[in-house]
LOBATI-803996 format. One record per residue (C-alpha): residue number from 1; residue in one letter; x, y, z. Coordinates in nm, 4 decimals. Layout:
<atoms>
> NUM_A_X_Y_Z
...
</atoms>
This chain:
<atoms>
> 1_M_7.4655_6.5140_15.4771
> 2_D_7.1584_6.4032_15.2804
> 3_I_6.9089_6.5675_15.5182
> 4_Q_6.7437_6.8734_15.3627
> 5_R_6.7967_7.1618_15.6059
> 6_T_6.6178_7.4936_15.6324
> 7_V_6.8486_7.7500_15.4689
> 8_V_6.8901_8.1018_15.6030
> 9_S_7.0496_8.3766_15.3954
> 10_E_7.2550_8.6715_15.5176
> 11_W_7.3526_8.9780_15.3172
> 12_I_7.7278_9.0346_15.3283
> 13_H_7.8946_9.3718_15.2753
> 14_I_8.2709_9.4250_15.2528
> 15_A_8.4352_9.7624_15.1920
> 16_F_8.7983_9.8560_15.1506
> 17_D_8.9879_10.1621_15.0369
> 18_E_9.1349_10.1740_14.6888
> 19_T_9.2432_10.4678_14.4780
> 20_S_9.1916_10.4741_14.1018
> 21_S_9.2765_10.7220_13.8291
> 22_F_8.9173_10.7088_13.7051
> 23_V_8.5851_10.5504_13.7977
> 24_E_8.5217_10.2097_13.6356
> 25_T_8.1843_10.1142_13.7801
> 26_Y_7.8709_10.3211_13.8265
> 27_G_7.7438_10.3525_14.1811
> 28_F_7.9032_10.2331_14.4996
> 29_S_8.2378_10.0839_14.3992
> 30_G_8.5293_10.3117_14.3316
> 31_S_8.3554_10.6473_14.2995
> 32_H_8.4714_10.7697_14.6417
> 33_G_8.7998_10.5840_14.6845
> 34_T_8.6232_10.2833_14.8331
> 35_V_8.5377_9.9447_14.6837
> 36_N_8.2091_9.7988_14.8084
> 37_L_8.1306_9.4316_14.7617
> 38_E_7.8065_9.2467_14.8232
> 39_G_7.7457_8.8770_14.8729
> 40_I_7.4935_8.6301_15.0111
> 41_L_7.5918_8.3819_15.2837
> 42_M_7.3643_8.0761_15.2837
> 43_K_7.3795_7.8245_15.5665
> 44_P_7.1609_7.5691_15.7391
> 45_E_6.9668_7.7183_16.0259
> 46_N_7.1325_7.6770_16.3676
> 47_E_7.4192_7.4638_16.2322
> 48_P_7.7661_7.6152_16.2777
> 49_S_8.0640_7.5238_16.0638
> 50_R_8.4298_7.6126_16.0462
> 51_T_8.4406_7.5531_15.6678
> 52_L_8.3121_7.7934_15.4019
> 53_M_8.2458_7.7090_15.0376
> 54_V_8.2909_8.0187_14.8194
> 55_F_8.1268_8.0663_14.4793
> 56_M_8.2348_8.3657_14.2732
> 57_H_8.1965_8.4607_13.9067
> 58_P_8.3828_8.7577_13.7573
> 59_S_8.0680_8.9362_13.6415
> 60_S_7.7667_8.7510_13.7737
> 61_T_7.6064_8.6673_14.1057
> 62_L_7.5455_8.3006_14.1761
> 63_Q_7.3026_8.2819_14.4670
> 64_L_7.0105_8.1985_14.2348
> 65_L_7.1841_7.8963_14.0831
> 66_P_7.0737_7.5545_14.2084
> 67_M_7.4122_7.4251_14.3287
> 68_P_7.4883_7.6783_14.6066
> 69_R_7.1450_7.6373_14.7637
> 70_K_7.1613_7.2587_14.7281
> 71_L_7.4917_7.2493_14.9151
> 72_A_7.3498_7.4727_15.1885
> 73_Q_7.0504_7.2395_15.2210
> 74_M_7.2965_6.9547_15.2675
> 75_G_7.4614_7.1314_15.5601
> 76_F_7.7404_7.3389_15.4085
> 77_H_7.8019_7.7083_15.4687
> 78_V_7.8060_7.8689_15.1236
> 79_L_7.9072_8.2214_15.0246
> 80_C_7.7984_8.3590_14.6864
> 81_A_8.0388_8.6490_14.6470
> 82_G_7.9869_8.9340_14.4024
> 83_S_8.2798_9.1238_14.2528
> 84_R_8.2832_9.4996_14.2061
> 85_F_8.1844_9.4287_13.8432
> 86_A_7.8756_9.2218_13.9262
> 87_K_7.6254_9.2149_13.6373
> 88_N_7.8386_9.4438_13.4183
> 89_D_8.1673_9.3204_13.2762
> 90_A_8.2272_9.6078_13.0336
> 91_A_8.5155_9.7490_13.2397
> 92_L_8.6094_9.4311_13.4239
> 93_I_8.9738_9.3852_13.5213
> 94_M_9.0507_9.0286_13.6244
> 95_E_9.3352_9.1372_13.8504
> 96_K_9.0914_9.3519_14.0487
> 97_V_8.8434_9.0658_14.0708
> 98_I_9.0948_8.8424_14.2493
> 99_I_9.1611_9.1273_14.4928
> 100_D_8.7865_9.1296_14.5581
> 101_L_8.7831_8.7530_14.6092
> 102_G_9.0779_8.7877_14.8434
> 103_A_8.8851_9.0394_15.0528
> 104_Y_8.6062_8.7848_15.1102
> 105_I_8.8482_8.5072_15.2031
> 106_R_9.0332_8.7355_15.4445
> 107_E_8.7062_8.8282_15.6147
> 108_A_8.6039_8.4635_15.6297
> 109_K_8.9255_8.3455_15.7908
> 110_Q_9.0126_8.6446_16.0082
> 111_K_8.6721_8.7774_16.1183
> 112_W_8.3937_8.5265_16.0530
> 113_G_8.5589_8.2312_16.2246
> 114_Y_8.6043_7.9966_15.9286
> 115_E_8.9193_7.7881_15.9381
> 116_K_8.8962_7.6339_15.5926
> 117_V_8.7804_7.7704_15.2571
> 118_V_8.6904_7.5643_14.9512
> 119_L_8.6803_7.7631_14.6271
> 120_M_8.3858_7.6551_14.4116
> 121_G_8.4787_7.7427_14.0536
> 122_W_8.1562_7.7065_13.8582
> 123_S_8.1411_7.8121_13.4881
> 124_G_8.3218_8.1451_13.4476
> 125_G_8.4234_8.1154_13.8097
> 126_G_8.6471_7.8211_13.7272
> 127_S_8.9278_8.0156_13.5640
> 128_L_8.8760_8.2901_13.8238
> 129_T_8.9382_8.0486_14.1104
> 130_T_9.2480_7.9022_13.9466
> 131_F_9.3767_8.2548_13.8786
> 132_Y_9.3161_8.3528_14.2398
> 133_Q_9.4662_8.0383_14.3882
> 134_S_9.7754_8.0518_14.1671
> 135_Q_9.8450_8.4095_14.2736
> 136_A_9.7672_8.3316_14.6378
> 137_E_10.0200_8.0480_14.6316
> 138_H_10.2723_8.2198_14.4030
> 139_P_10.2070_8.5977_14.3839
> 140_S_10.3837_8.7591_14.0902
> 141_I_10.1678_9.0278_13.9276
> 142_T_10.2600_9.3950_13.9618
> 143_E_10.0643_9.5385_13.6685
> 144_T_9.7605_9.4654_13.4550
> 145_P_9.7984_9.3610_13.0903
> 146_A_9.7414_9.7273_13.0009
> 147_G_10.0463_9.8240_13.2067
> 148_D_9.8597_9.9814_13.4988
> 149_A_10.0153_9.9206_13.8389
> 150_I_9.8395_9.6662_14.0601
> 151_D_10.0048_9.5117_14.3624
> 152_I_9.8989_9.1483_14.3723
> 153_I_10.2272_9.0604_14.5416
> 154_G_10.1506_9.2974_14.8276
> 155_A_9.7789_9.2188_14.8424
> 156_G_9.8303_8.9327_15.0852
> 157_L_9.5937_8.6921_14.9120
> 158_I_9.5193_8.3987_15.1420
> 159_P_9.5247_8.0608_14.9644
> 160_A_9.2104_7.8507_14.9796
> 161_D_9.2368_7.4997_15.1180
> 162_A_9.0929_7.3267_14.8089
> 163_V_8.9503_7.4043_14.4658
> 164_V_8.6466_7.2609_14.2863
> 165_F_8.6352_7.3215_13.9089
> 166_Q_8.2773_7.2481_13.8012
> 167_A_8.1185_7.2888_13.4556
> 168_A_8.3907_7.5451_13.3956
> 169_H_8.5974_7.6647_13.1012
> 170_I_8.9640_7.7476_13.0585
> 171_S_8.9236_8.1248_13.0460
> 172_R_8.6990_8.4010_12.9171
> 173_A_8.9636_8.4803_12.6574
> 174_R_8.9762_8.1203_12.5379
> 175_M_8.5977_8.1071_12.5161
> 176_L_8.5820_8.4237_12.3072
> 177_S_8.8618_8.3074_12.0778
> 178_E_8.6597_7.9918_12.0039
> 179_M_8.3248_8.1698_11.9676
> 180_I_8.4022_8.4985_11.7914
> 181_D_8.2557_8.5234_11.4410
> 182_P_8.5447_8.5325_11.1885
> 183_S_8.3193_8.6442_10.9044
> 184_V_8.3220_9.0088_11.0190
> 185_K_8.5438_9.2215_10.7937
> 186_D_8.4658_9.5692_10.9287
> 187_E_8.4447_9.6059_11.3094
> 188_N_8.2178_9.9057_11.2661
> 189_N_7.9824_9.7295_11.0260
> 190_P_7.8674_9.3808_11.1302
> 191_D_7.6849_9.3408_10.7984
> 192_D_8.0130_9.3470_10.6045
> 193_R_8.0960_8.9778_10.6188
> 194_I_8.2855_8.6985_10.4448
> 195_L_8.0228_8.4556_10.3183
> 196_D_8.2326_8.1400_10.3465
> 197_L_8.3062_8.2121_10.7140
> 198_D_7.9501_8.2983_10.8160
> 199_I_7.8196_7.9713_10.9615
> 200_Y_7.4698_8.1195_11.0008
> 201_D_7.4307_8.2238_10.6355
> 202_P_7.2401_7.9540_10.4422
> 203_R_7.4359_8.0526_10.1304
> 204_N_7.7615_7.9367_10.2917
> 205_P_7.8543_7.6119_10.1131
> 206_N_8.0308_7.4823_10.4248
> 207_R_7.7726_7.2958_10.6315
> 208_P_7.7890_7.0539_10.9255
> 209_P_7.9557_6.8181_10.9628
> 210_Y_8.2441_7.0549_10.9014
> 211_S_8.5587_6.9284_10.7323
> 212_N_8.8927_6.9483_10.9103
> 213_A_9.0187_7.1830_10.6407
> 214_Y_8.7282_7.4219_10.6928
> 215_L_8.7680_7.4144_11.0695
> 216_S_9.1371_7.4973_11.0385
> 217_Q_9.0526_7.7912_10.8137
> 218_Y_8.7760_7.9024_11.0520
> 219_R_8.9883_7.8832_11.3679
> 220_A_9.2748_8.0702_11.2011
> 221_A_9.0346_8.3446_11.0940
> 222_Q_8.8960_8.3676_11.4479
> 223_L_9.2426_8.4147_11.5912
> 224_S_9.3233_8.6716_11.3239
> 225_R_9.0167_8.8778_11.4159
> 226_M_9.1019_8.8553_11.7859
> 227_R_9.4493_8.9891_11.7188
> 228_K_9.3279_9.2689_11.4950
> 229_I_9.1035_9.3884_11.7776
> 230_R_9.3936_9.3567_12.0206
> 231_Q_9.6165_9.5647_11.7951
> 232_R_9.3534_9.8374_11.7702
> 233_V_9.3172_9.8351_12.1495
> 234_L_9.6928_9.8699_12.2031
> 235_E_9.7212_10.1475_11.9471
> 236_T_9.4301_10.3404_12.0988
> 237_L_9.5700_10.3108_12.4513
> 238_D_9.9084_10.4287_12.3282
> 239_D_9.7493_10.7226_12.1474
> 240_L_9.5563_10.8286_12.4580
> 241_R_9.8712_10.8148_12.6697
> 242_R_10.0753_11.0149_12.4201
> 243_R_9.8153_11.2908_12.4211
> 244_N_9.8884_11.3447_12.7910
> 245_T_9.5353_11.4662_12.8591
> 246_L_9.2806_11.3534_13.1157
> 247_E_9.1122_11.1203_12.8643
> 248_M_9.2278_10.7745_12.9711
> 249_E_8.9830_10.5126_12.8483
> 250_R_8.7457_10.4215_12.5669
> 251_G_8.4534_10.1866_12.5355
> 252_F_8.3736_9.9921_12.2196
> 253_V_8.1430_9.7251_12.0775
> 254_T_8.2553_9.3905_11.9384
> 255_H_7.9874_9.2553_11.7059
> 256_R_7.9017_8.8902_11.6435
> 257_T_8.0805_8.6919_11.9137
> 258_M_7.8762_8.3709_11.9436
> 259_A_7.9651_8.1715_11.6342
> 260_E_8.1179_7.8539_11.7750
> 261_P_8.1044_7.5710_11.5158
> 262_R_8.0377_7.3261_11.8017
> 263_F_7.6957_7.4874_11.8439
> 264_L_7.5882_7.3626_11.5009
> 265_D_7.7977_7.0486_11.4601
> 266_P_7.7464_6.7900_11.7374
> 267_A_8.0279_6.5777_11.5912
> 268_L_8.2842_6.8337_11.7064
> 269_D_8.4108_6.7363_12.0523
> 270_P_8.0912_6.5368_12.0960
> 271_N_7.8953_6.5305_12.4187
> 272_G_7.5271_6.5212_12.5025
> 273_R_7.4537_6.8844_12.4161
> 274_R_7.1556_6.9866_12.2046
> 275_P_7.2552_7.0681_11.8429
> 276_G_7.1698_7.4169_11.7174
> 277_W_7.1494_7.5519_12.0696
> 278_C_7.3714_7.7113_12.3334
> 279_Y_7.3490_7.8305_12.6909
> 280_M_7.2213_8.1688_12.5661
> 281_G_6.9482_8.0132_12.3533
> 282_N_6.9529_8.0174_11.9729
> 283_P_7.3189_8.0859_11.8867
> 284_E_7.2379_8.2847_11.5721
> 285_T_7.0301_8.5231_11.7841
> 286_A_7.2932_8.5361_12.0598
> 287_N_7.5680_8.6016_11.8053
> 288_N_7.4864_8.9718_11.7928
> 289_G_7.2609_8.9937_12.0976
> 290_P_7.3240_9.2274_12.3905
> 291_V_7.4794_8.9636_12.6187
> 292_G_7.7173_8.7981_12.3744
> 293_L_8.0712_8.7443_12.4993
> 294_G_8.2778_9.0623_12.5004
> 295_R_7.9971_9.2650_12.3434
> 296_F_8.0736_9.5860_12.5343
> 297_S_8.4250_9.6479_12.6587
> 298_T_8.6788_9.9081_12.7536
> 299_L_9.0326_9.8986_12.6206
> 300_R_9.1832_9.7836_12.9495
> 301_S_8.9142_9.5277_13.0091
> 302_W_8.9663_9.3715_12.6679
> 303_L_9.3326_9.3062_12.7435
> 304_S_9.2634_9.1724_13.0916
> 305_Q_8.9705_8.9396_13.0307
> 306_W_8.9264_8.8845_12.6557
> 307_S_9.2703_8.8924_12.4923
> 308_I_9.4083_8.5411_12.4582
> 309_D_9.7562_8.6907_12.4166
> 310_D_9.7453_8.9095_12.7270
> 311_T_9.5137_8.7782_12.9971
> 312_N_9.6707_8.6624_13.3211
> 313_A_9.3643_8.4485_13.3932
> 314_D_9.4483_8.1613_13.1583
> 315_G_9.3311_7.8509_13.3400
> 316_L_9.5883_7.6126_13.1942
> 317_A_9.8761_7.8321_13.3083
> 318_C_9.7204_7.9027_13.6467
> 319_I_9.6232_7.5472_13.7372
> 320_A_9.9840_7.4404_13.6837
> 321_Q_10.0764_7.6547_13.9867
> 322_I_9.8214_7.5157_14.2327
> 323_S_9.9215_7.2613_14.4976
> 324_K_9.5965_7.2277_14.6938
> 325_P_9.3482_6.9404_14.6395
> 326_L_9.1514_6.9748_14.3150
> 327_L_8.8175_6.8290_14.2055
> 328_V_8.7154_6.8667_13.8386
> 329_I_8.3533_6.7964_13.7429
> 330_E_8.2516_6.7815_13.3760
> 331_N_7.8833_6.8109_13.2853
> 332_E_7.8573_6.5666_12.9974
> 333_A_7.5767_6.7539_12.8145
> 334_D_7.7170_7.0998_12.8853
> 335_D_7.5869_7.3513_12.6294
> 336_A_7.8233_7.6284_12.7411
> 337_V_8.1616_7.4800_12.8271
> 338_P_8.3317_7.2979_12.5380
> 339_Q_8.3770_6.9286_12.6116
> 340_P_8.7610_6.9303_12.6055
> 341_H_8.8070_7.2113_12.8583
> 342_P_8.7594_7.0199_13.1869
> 343_I_8.9897_6.7339_13.0904
> 344_M_9.2485_6.9811_12.9605
> 345_M_9.2436_7.1545_13.2977
> 346_F_9.2672_6.8249_13.4827
> 347_N_9.5650_6.7134_13.2734
> 348_A_9.7419_7.0472_13.3254
> 349_A_9.6950_7.0355_13.7030
> 350_V_10.0071_6.9530_13.9062
> 351_A_9.8388_6.9005_14.2434
> 352_Q_9.9250_6.5593_14.3852
> 353_D_9.5639_6.5224_14.4978
> 354_K_9.3466_6.5696_14.1912
> 355_T_9.0223_6.3958_14.0974
> 356_M_8.7873_6.4162_13.7983
> 357_H_8.4283_6.3023_13.7538
> 358_V_8.1851_6.3245_13.4607
> 359_I_7.8114_6.3725_13.5271
> 360_E_7.6469_6.1896_13.2369
> 361_G_7.3663_6.3872_13.0733
> 362_A_7.4112_6.6980_13.2897
> 363_T_7.3582_7.0320_13.1167
> 364_H_7.5302_7.3526_13.2207
> 365_Y_7.2558_7.4673_13.4599
> 366_Y_7.1029_7.1261_13.5505
> 367_K_6.7722_7.2665_13.4279
> 368_G_6.5006_7.0090_13.4845
> 369_Q_6.7636_6.7639_13.6124
> 370_P_6.7241_6.7507_13.9916
> 371_E_6.8627_6.3989_14.0091
> 372_L_7.1822_6.5049_13.8299
> 373_L_7.2118_6.8092_14.0540
> 374_D_7.1887_6.5728_14.3504
> 375_Q_7.4538_6.3507_14.1971
> 376_A_7.6962_6.6403_14.1493
> 377_A_7.6326_6.7704_14.5013
> 378_S_7.6904_6.4230_14.6460
> 379_L_8.0218_6.4007_14.4595
> 380_I_8.1325_6.7271_14.6166
> 381_D_8.0101_6.6134_14.9577
> 382_D_8.2002_6.2849_14.9409
> 383_W_8.5144_6.4552_14.8116
> 384_V_8.5384_6.7252_15.0781
> 385_M_8.4473_6.4816_15.3563
> 386_S_8.7069_6.2252_15.2497
> 387_R_8.9736_6.4945_15.2681
> 388_K_8.8556_6.6207_15.6071
> 389_L_8.7958_6.9646_15.4581
> 390_V_8.4716_7.0087_15.6517
> 391_D_8.4561_7.0257_16.0298
> 392_I_8.0998_7.0922_16.1421
</atoms>
């Protein structure tokens, strides 16, 4: 499949009825009792297939990334599926995202003529795909972490036929717990900070390479801050419910959430990443920038996607419930996903057919690395073909 085909793109629209006690997204999804989803189907011109490769991220759209288009050029049919929370994760509920993903897979298998589906879990889509697949194989969820009813058991999620976990992390909650800035003392005042825990303050005597003792202190402080926010969220939700009024939700800001020591210390879980940099650019700037992890959130969303103690989308737990073939790809110079995450997921997987590859020198987005993009795409090609997952 090394011939470069002409790729055609088709806009996909899926709608289904769903009632909600309040509107979570502005615009077309949920405001009139209907959820509307949009995606892009990319496929080689005039080449049919009975296999669909599905990319989905909880809060982003992936059709502009190089990998989906590369796979389509190689002959695959590729769907880049957007959730109802596309490009705005402030109110995102992970349980609702897997319902959205299930709607695409149902359409693909029951209406579009695809017999096999391969879930392509790239970046934040990795833990999403393992969450989906685990619930499709073993449905168990009847409520969100906030206690709101959601019928995953009755949703009829159709399992995919295989899962690819590529340049992906364990979970959004795990990422935030490792990146949140523990120096913040007052959640309403990001300037009120603990000097010794502020890795961006030049006055902090703790400098890279960080000692094990300092890292232990830092990680404990991160977890403490996470749990203080969680406690405030739970108390606020409880207060709103006890009032018995029509006010049901609150939004809030979490300051300084991009302070991962790995960004500054290349000796921590070493790989080929660039020191003093991250996938959002300069980490000190991203730390309190508008797109930092968990920057804007509702109470319910925090528990579902960001709380390490509450999220159902923990990749390590989910991947231990998946039986279908699994391919894990680690980008060796990844500047977003921490180096241990892919191997941790691989080791936790129980599928009898599981494979892992490392792409040496590959960054998160393969920027300026067309040869490494080709290498990763060829790995996927060989893997799916050897398992007879593609019938063209």
